[in-house]
N, C-alpha and C positions, 0 to 999 in steps of 0.2 A: 621160674619153673625149670628146674634142672633135669637133665637126662635121667639121673638116678631117681628123682622124685616121680617122673613119668613112668619109669620102669616099675617102680613100686605100685603105682596106680594100676598099671596093666595087669599085674599079678592079682589084684583084688577083684578084677572084673571078669565077666563072661568073655570067652574067646572072641577076638575081633571087635570088641566094643570100643577100644581106644583108637582113635584115628589121628594120625600126625601128618598125613599126606597134605601138602600145601594146597593143592587144587580142591580137595574136599573141605579143608578148613575155610578156604575162600568162599565156597558155596554155602557154608553155614554162617557167614559173617553178618548177614542182615536179613530182616524180614522183607515184606513187600513195600516198605516205606524207604525206598532207596535214597530219598533226599535227606534222610536223617543220618547223622554221623555214625560211622562204624569203623572198626579195625578188624583185621584178621585175627581170630582167636588163636591162642597158643596150642590148643588141642580141642578135639571134639570127642564126646562120649555118646555113643548110641546105646542107651540103656535098653537091656532086654528084659529087665525085671526090677522089682522093688529093691532087691538086694544090690543091684548095680547102682541104683540111685543112692541108697544108703552109703555104700562104699565110696562113691564119688564125693558126696557131701562131707563125709567124715574125713576123707583125705584132704579135701579143700580147706576144711576148718583147721586141720593140723598144719597146713602149709600156707594159710592165709591167701588162698587163691579165690578170686571172684568167679562165681558161677552164673551163667546166663541160661536160664531154662528156655526150652523151645519146643513147640509142637510141630506143625507143618510149615511154619514160616509165612503164614498168610496175613499176619498182622499188618496194619497200615499206619502205625505210629512210632515204629522203631523200638517197641518194647522188647523184641528179641535180638536187637543188634548187639554185636560183641563189643566189648570195651577193652582197653589196653591190658594185656596180660591175662585176659579172662579165659575160661574154659566154657565152651558151649555144651550143655547137657540136653540132648534131644530125646524125647520120649516117644518118638514116632513108631518105634518097633513094639511098643506095649499096646497091642491092638485087640486084646481079648475082652469079649462081653462075658463077664463072669457069672451073671445071674439075671434072669428076667422073672420076676415074681408077679404072676398074673393076678393072684388073689389080692395082694396088697398094692399092686400097681406101682412097682418101681423096678428099675434096672440098676445093676452094679457093673461098672465098666472101668477098664484101664484108661489112662489119660490119652493114649494114642489112637483110640477108636475115632473114626471119622464121624462127624455129625450125621451125614446121610446114611452111613452104614448102620448106625444105631437106630435111626428111624425105620429103616427097612427090616432090621432084626425084630424090633418090637411089633411092627405091623403084622408080622407073621403070627403073633399071638393076639391080634385084635386090639392092640394098644397104640398110643400115639405120643411122640415126644415133640412138643410144639416149637421150641426155639429153632428158628430157621434162618441163620445169617445167609447172606447172598453167597458166601463161600462154603455153604454146607457140604458140597460134594468133596471139598479138599481140606477143610479145617477140622481140627481135632477137638474132642470134648475138653481136654485139658486146656487148650488155648481158649476155647469158649468160656470156660470157668475163669481163667486168668484175667480176661477182659470184660467179663459179664456181658457176653455178646447178646445182641438183640436179634433183629431179623424182620422179615416182612410181616409176619403175623403177630408181632409183639404188641401192636396197638390194642388188641383184644386179649391176647393170651399171656402177655408178660414176657420178661427176659430170662436169661439163664438162671439168675439168682432165685427166681420164683419156683424153680424146679429142682434145685440142689437140696436134697435132704441131708446128705452127709458127704464127708471127704476123708480120704486117707492122705496125709500130708507128711512129707519128710522135712523136718525142721533143720535149722542152720547148724545144729550140732550133730546131725545124723540120726537123731531119734525120730520115732514114728508116732504121729498123733492121729488117732481115729476120732473124727469129729462128727457130731450130728446124730442121726437116728434113722430108723426105717418106719416108725409109726407116723400116722397122719398128723399128730400133734406132739409137741414136746418143747418145754421151756426150761429145762434143767441147765443152770449155769448161763454164762455169757454166750451169745450167739457167735461163737468163733467160726462156725461154718460160713456165715454171711460175711464175716470179716475177711476171710480168705478169698471169697469170690470177688473178682475185680482188683485184686492186689498185685497182679502182673508179676507174680513170682518173686516178690520182694520180701514176703513174710514166711514163705514155705513153698515147697514144690509139690504140687498136686499129682499124685500117682494113681489114685482111684477116685471115682465119684459115684455116689448113690443118687439116682435121679428119679423124680416123680414122673409118672406117666399118666396119661388120660385115656379114657375109652373114646372110641370114635364118636359115640353118642348120636348117631343118625345125622351127621353133618351132610348138608346138601348145598353145594356151592353154586353161587351165581355171581357173575362179574358185571359191573357197570363201568363202561368206558366213556370218558368225556374228553373231547378235543377242545382246546382253549386257544384264543387268539394271542394270549400273552402269558408269561409266567405269573404276573401279578393276578390275572384273572383266575388262573388255576389256584393260586394261593387264597383268593377270596372264597373259592369253593371249599377248600380245606377248612377255613375258619367257619364257614357256614355249617358244614357238617358237624363240627365240634359244638357250635352254639346250639344246634338243634338237638344235641344229646344223642346223636347217632354214633354207635360204636361198631364199625365194620370189622370184619376179620382181617382186612388189609386195606390200606389206602396209600398207594405209591404214586410218585410223580416222576415223569421222564420228560426231558425237554427234547427239542427237535434234533439237536446235535447227537444226543445219545441214540435216539431212534435211527438216525441215518447211519451211525457207526455200526450198530447191531445189524441192520438190514444189509449193509454192504459186506460185512464180514460173513454172515450166515447165508447170504443169498435169499433172504426172506422178502416177501412183499408186505412190508409193514406200512401203516399210514404215516406219512411224513408231511402232510399239508398244514399241520397246526404247530403253534409255537410250543405247546406243552400238552402232554397226555396225562390224565389221572386214571389210574387203575384201582377200582375198589372191588372188594370181594365181601360177600356175606355168606355165612354158612348155616344159618338157621333153616330148619326143614319146613316144607309146606307153606301154608299161608303166611306165617310169620316172616319167612324169608322173602316172599313176594312183596309184602308190605314194606320191608326194610329196603329192598332193592328199588322200589318205586320212590321212596323218600330220598334215596341217594340221587336218583335221576332228576327229581325236582330240584334238589339243592344244586346240582351241577348246572342245570338250565338257568336257574335264577341267578347264578353267579356269572353268567355270560358264556356258558359252554356253547360253542358253535355247532357242535353235533354231540349227541349223547346216545349211546347204543347199549344194548344188553347182550351179554355173551353167556349162554347157558350150556354150551357144549363143553364137556370136560377137556377135550383135546385143545379147543381154542383157548380156554382159560389157562391151561398149562403153557401154551405157546406165548400168550401175552405176558405172563409172569416170568417166563424164561427170558424174554427180552429184557425185562427189568434186571434179572440176575446177571445177564451177560453184558450189561452196560459198561461196567468198569473194565473188564478185560478187553472189550471192543475198543474203548478209548485208549487203552494202553498201546494199541497197535499204531496209534497216531503220533505217539511221542511220550516222554516221561510225564507222569500224572502226579500232581500233588493233591492229595485227597483231604478235604475238610470233613469235619464230623460235628458240626455245631447243632445244638438243640435249643429251640426257642419255644415259648408258649404257643399253643396252636393258633391262638388269635393273632399272633405276631407273624405268622408265616408269610402273608402277602407283603408286609413291610420288609421282612428280611430278604425275600426274593428280589424285591425292588432294589434294596441296597446292594445285593450281590451284583445285579446287572450294572448298577452305577459304578461300583468298584472295578468291574471288568473293563468298562469303557474308559474310566479315568486312568487305569494302570496299563491300558493297551495290552491286555492278556485275554486269552481264550478261556472261558469258564463254561463248562457244561454242568447241567444240574440233574441229579437224581435225589430222591428223598423218600424216607419213611414218613410221608407227609402227615399221616394220621396221628402221629405223636410229636410232630414238630422237629423231627431229626433230619436235618438237611445235609446232603453230601455234595457241595460244590466241587467239581473236579477241574483243577487248574492245569492246563496243558502248555508245555513249553517245548519247542522243537529241540531235537537232540543236538547238543553242542552249542546252542545259543545261550551264552552265559548272561547276556543282557536280559533276555526273555526270562531266564531262570530267576534272576534277581527281582524282576518285576513281579513274577509269580509269587515269590516268597513274601514280598511286600503286600501283595493282595491277600495272601493267606492271613497275615497278621491283622490286616484291616477288617477282614471278615470276622475274625475272633472278637475284635473290639466292638464291631457293630452288633454281634450276637449278644455280648454282655450288656450293651446299652439297652437292649430290648428285654432284659431279664432272663437271658438264656445261660447255658453252660457250654464250656469250650469243648466238651466231648460227650456224645450221647451213648456211644457203644464201642468205639475203637480203642479207647483207653488213652491215657496221657503219654505213656512211653517216653520218648525223647522230644517228639515234635511239639507236644502241647505243654511242655514245662513252663514256658513264659506265660501262656494263658492261664495255667493252673495257679501260678504265682500271683497273678492279678485277681483271680477269682476267689482264692482261699485267703482267709484272714491270717495274720501272724499267729494267733492263738491256735487255729485249726492246723496250720502247718507244723506248729510245735507238737500238737497231739500226734500227728503222723510220725514225726521224728521220734517221739517217745515210744510209740508202739513198735516202730522199726528197731530201735535199740533194744527193747525188751526181748524181742523174738530173734533178732539177728545182731548180737552185740558187736561182732567183728565186721558187720556190713558186707558180707560176702555174697548175699543173694541179690542178683540183678541190681547192683548198686547204680544210683543215679537215675533210676526210672520211677515212674508212677506218681511222684509228688516232688515239688521243688524243695531244695534245702532251705533251712531257716535263713531268712535275710536275703533270699534270692531276689534279684531285680524283677519287677513286673514287666 
């Protein structure tokens, strides 16, 4: 990447969009998965418009430069980590909510809009955007689309893909593709919109999204809180809820270590006497909501819940679920955290939690546990002290063993964080050679030079498992 080429790029962009300062480039070198490999990018482009994105991609295609797209950098799999000689293209400045259509119930937004900002914007019109990753206050819609982000309420309301009606995407040659629709239904052509969701910036760069919205619909929230003597007992409760056909609006697991970390950080008086806490939420109104909450209480008690309580006060419900959202940053204060993201059948949750505990003991590592337990999406958080290379090596070994245990139980190596770099070996083991070849064929068709986020999202053909 020569000085002349970079000067040419600067002339094509909005003022101050091209950043060459070394400290800034280092700040954009990786996402929140700091244990994944990264290098300092050769340049950073802070795009202010679609025109900036088009100009950057067109320039990169002409010069054969790899582009690493980035939102807010909150990813946990290394999907936004810079590779050698690459240019990081961040869309964080593209923060405009372009349209909120109340009658047809959709919003059209730029990729840099924060998830929580969108939710607040549409709430003013009496509408609701359900996908709610724990990072909702700081993660962008573009990043959510790139990883098909889930969240706390996805057990009932689904993940990002379920709400993406259409996308505006800059392709690898700099052309613009407007995909999807604004109608409630539509099956014209291949579903290229769904293909782009979860592709981690390897097939095109999402610059705008058209998102389905829901009416509030008289939601009336109740929470059921269960304290359990062990992680496996909490897992049995999760399996019992699924077996009974109960679909809560949320069902989250937090272990003792996470509760302690949050309480210590925030100065909160949270319950810490149990080995695990299950937080369930129902949002049906009236008698239906009461009956569902009662069924959850029964399931928790029958599975061995030492104490089961109801929380009906909205402020208390928000406080409990805020503790769940703060668990990861609270643990980060204790040392570097290697975050898992496995997903198993709901009936296998108790066995998977037991295997995680056994792996932690055998590997002599500290593993805290949070989970979107209602859909089997577990997030073991492996902590290693800063500078302890032996502990870090043991943590990485435990990470790989958890992936293997998950697959043995019929699970998948990532439920919502994406493959990025961290999960490439697991994806190589999970995907058949035929399926890996299909991925490679699609990548070559849409990105023949291989300049869009190369080496991410899927393993190369013949990669070792």
